[in-house]
C-alpha angles and dihedrals in degrees: 000000000000130000122224131181128230125177127182109246093234092051092088090060096044125084094209120058135163125219126205138169110227124197111216128192124199118244086224109095136201131186118259121217090279092052094253117139112245132170111281093215135029126187141172117228118201101215130193117192135171096229126051121244147038096297092064092043093052093045092053093046091048089054093059121084095202092064096046092106093054137081126212110248101176143333136207143171109261116246091235092057115102097174095099 
């Protein structure tokens, strides 16, 4: 699993930002050893947004072409993040 970084363009000009780790699964599938379709790729995206919550996360991810073949699986606040 790889980690990528994604920051909202306006985050550099804002004093308050919110950081999340977002697990993404590719829409491309492959069969596991039992013949069940599973995502071919998984990755963690370290996301910084200017509004808290899933709506801001999804909006930022939707605005990026390089994540268009992925679906959000889950998100969480990283344990090393003291902003909340």
